[in-house]
N, C-alpha and C positions, 0 to 999 in steps of 0.2 A: 774769253773767260770760260772756264769749264761749266757746262750745264749739269748741275748736281742732280742725280736721280737716286731716289730711295725706293727700295723694294720692301713693301710692308706685307709681311706674311700673316695669313689668316688660317684658322682651322676651326672645326666645330667647337664653339664655346669661347672663342676670342671675342672680347667685348671692349677693348680699348684702341682698336685699330684706327677708328675715325679721328679721335682726339690726337693720337700720335701723328697721324698723317697731317693734320692741320698744323701741329707744332712745327713739323719739318717744313711745311709750306711757308709758314711765317718766317722761318729762318732762311728762306730763299731756295728751297729744293723743290723739284718736281717729285711727286709721289704717285706710285701705282700700287694698288692693293691686289694681292693674288691669294686665292685659296690654295692650300697645300696640294690639292689634286691638280690644279693648273700647273704648278711647278713640277710635279711628278710627270705630267704629260709633256712638258717641254723643259728638260733639266738644264739646258744651257741658257735659259731665259735670264737667270740671275746675273750673267756676265754683262748684260746691258746696263747694269746699275753699279753704283759705287758704295752704297750703304745698304746693308741688310738689317731690317728692323723686325724684331719679334716682340709684339706688344703684349700687354697683360690680358688676363681673362682666366678662363677655366677650360683649357683645351681638352676636348673629349670628356668633359665633366670631371676631370681629375680623378676618374673612377679608380685607377690603380696607383694613384700618386700624382702629385702636381707636375704637369709637363711630361709625364712618363711616356705616354703613347706618342706624342709628337716627337720626343727625343728619339724613340725607337725608329720612327719613320725616317728621321733625318740621318741617324747613324747607319741604318741598313740600306738606304736607297739614295741618299743625297750627299753623303759625307765627301765623296770625291769632288763634287762641284763646289762644296763649301771650302775644302782645302785649297782648291785652285783660286777661289775668290780671295782667300786669306793671303795666299802666296803672291797675289797681284797687288798686295798692299792696301786692300780695301777695308772698310769698317763694318763692324757688327755691334748692334746694341740689343740687349734683351732686358725688358722691363717686367718685373714681377714674375708672371708665368713664363715670360721669355728668359729670365734669369734662371728659373728652375729648369727650363729646358737646356740651357747652355751648360749648366753643371752636370746634368745627366748625360749629355753627349760627351762630356770631358773636354769640350772646347774651353771651358773655364774650370779651374785656373790654368789648365793647359801646360802643366809642368813636364809631362812625359808622354811618349807615344809608344804604341806597340804594333809594329808592322803596319804603320799608317792608320791604325784604328785608335781613337782616343781611349784613355783609361779614366774612369771616374775617380776623382780625388777629393771631392767635397759633395755636400748635399744640403738642401734646404729642407729642414725638418719641421714637424708640427710645433707651433708656438708653445712656449712654456705655459701660457695661460689656458691652453687647450681650447681656444676659441678663435673665431675670426676677429682680427684686429683692424679696425677702420678708424684712423685718427691721424693727426698731423704730428710730425716729429722734426727735431732739429738734427742736422747732419753736419759733420765737419769734414772738409776736404783734406785728404792726406797725400794725394799722389801728384807728383810733377811729371809722371810718365804717361798717364792716361790722356789720350787725344780729346776725349769728351769733356775734360775738366781743366785743361791747362790754362785757359784764359778766363776763368770764372772771376767776376768782379768781387765776390765775397767768399771768405773762407768758411763761413757758417751759413747754411741755407735751411729753409723750412719747406718741407714737402709732405704730402699725405702718403700713408701706407694703407693697403687694403688686401690682406692676405691671411690665410690660415696656416700656411707652411712657409714661414719666412726665417726660421732659425738656421743661420749659416753655421755649418760644422765641417771641419776638415776630417779626412779619414784617420789622421794621426797628428801628433804634435809637431813632428818633423815637417809635414806639409805646411802647417801654419807658419813655422819658422821661415820656410822658403818663400812663402807668399809675402811675408813682411820684409825679408831680406831683398826681394826683387822689386820692392816698392809697388806691389800689386793691389794693396788695399786702397780703394778710392775714397769711400765714405765710411765713417763710423757714426753710430748713434751717439748723441751728446746732449748736454743740457743747453740752456739758452746762451750760456757764456762760452760754450765750445768744449767743455770738459767731457771726455768720453765717459759713459756710464752704463752699467748693467742694470740699473734700477728701472723697474717697470713703473709707469708705461713709457718712460723716455726711450728705453730699449724695449720695443713692443713685443719682441719674440724670444728674447734670451740668447741672441746670436753670440757665438764664440768671438771673443775679443771685440765685441760690439760692432761687428762688421755688417754694413748695410749694402756695400757694393765693392766689387773687385774688377780688375782688368786682367788680361793675359800678359805674357812676358813682353809683348811688343807694344802694349798700350792701345792697340787698335780694336780690341774686343772688350766690351764692358757689359757686365750684368749688374743690375741694381733692383732691390726690392721696392723702394719708394717710387712714386709715380711723378716724374717731372712733367709729363704731358697734362697733368691735372692742375698745374700752376703755370699756365702759359699766358695768363692775363691777370692784371692786378685784382680784378673782381673775383678771382678764384680764391683769394686769401680769405680765411674765415673772419678776419678782423679788418678788412680793407676800408670799412667806413670809419673806423676808430684810429687806425694807425696810418702813417704816411708811407704808402707802398709805391715805390717808383718803378721798380723793375721786377717782373715775375721771375722767381729763382729758377724755375724749370727751364726757361728759354735758353739760358746760356749753354746748357748741355747740347741742345740741338744746333745752336749757332756755331759752337766749336766744331761739331762734326762737319757741317756744311763748309765752313771756312777752311778746314783741313783739306777737304777734297778739292776745293778751288785752288789751293796753293801747292798741293803735292801730287795730285793724280791727273 
């Protein structure tokens, strides 16, 4: 059986790497955490792994925009290694700051390429509330393409968000149409019954089309603003003592990734 290995990327300001590593370990993967400088020193290191993980946080302080500096490092110095990693059929997940980085490299939504270099087709912009949003939200799963959500036991899940720049916007309406047509929308913000909504705070940032997560055209790269690693145990739920919580909603995302690698790589 395949020994599943996840490469967890860190940079100055990353602060969710430990929790994300633990979630993958619970799902049965071996995880190793590497600072971006370690990867730059040994660029082929990534190919020893099957899952690339970009956790949440505030890389480089988000000083010139959330995930911007890390995205520039990736695009200018590591994009060749990432493209090979993707062409080998491997998986990438970016959570919160990781999602911001993936859209700024153009790896998401990944509709077009220019001489091998990604084109930015979407952005995660400042929340409509103009403040940092730290709350739990309902999400509805829409994709039967995304590897990370194919076998989710529930169609509606509950996860926390924690971000200041989480408003998903595409560069134009045609891009949004393509994302929907390609079945690339993974999660939308919704109410407790699963109805998508733009109403604050159910949609905490004002995202276009209530989008909370997308995948690329292959379904093997996913970016999401909510934090599945923060609901990996029933006691993480804010009402776990009052409600019967059997399974932590976040864990199915990590388990799907590990199972995919075991069965396909």
